C-alpha positions as CSV (number, residue, x, y, z in Angstrom):
1,M,69.9,45.8,46.8
2,D,69.2,47.8,49.9
3,A,68.5,51.4,50.1
4,A,71.9,52.5,51.1
5,N,73.2,51.0,48.7
6,F,70.9,52.2,45.3
7,E,71.1,55.9,47.2
8,Q,75.1,55.5,46.6
9,F,74.4,54.5,43.0
10,L,71.9,56.8,41.9
11,Q,74.5,59.7,43.4
12,E,77.6,58.4,41.3
13,R,75.1,58.1,37.8
14,I,72.7,60.8,38.5
15,K,74.2,63.9,35.9
16,V,73.4,67.5,35.7
17,N,74.9,69.5,33.1
18,G,76.7,66.9,31.5
19,K,78.2,65.7,34.7
20,S,77.6,63.1,37.2
21,G,78.1,62.9,41.0
22,N,77.1,66.5,40.3
23,L,73.5,66.9,41.8
24,G,73.5,70.7,40.9
25,G,73.7,72.6,44.0
26,G,70.6,71.7,44.8
27,V,68.9,71.4,42.2
28,V,68.4,67.5,42.9
29,S,68.0,65.8,45.9
30,I,68.1,62.1,47.2
31,E,66.8,61.7,50.7
32,R,66.3,58.1,52.5
33,S,64.2,57.5,55.1
34,K,63.7,53.8,56.3
35,S,63.6,51.8,52.4
36,K,62.1,54.2,50.7
37,L,64.1,56.9,48.3
38,T,62.8,60.0,46.9
């Protein structure tokens, strides 16, 4: 699994206030640089 696919997976699966795909308006952020996700 490459970093881009994993980043998309996380964006679809992380739940904020019981809703997936909703990263909380800046509460949760996902950044990718090379092969590292933070």
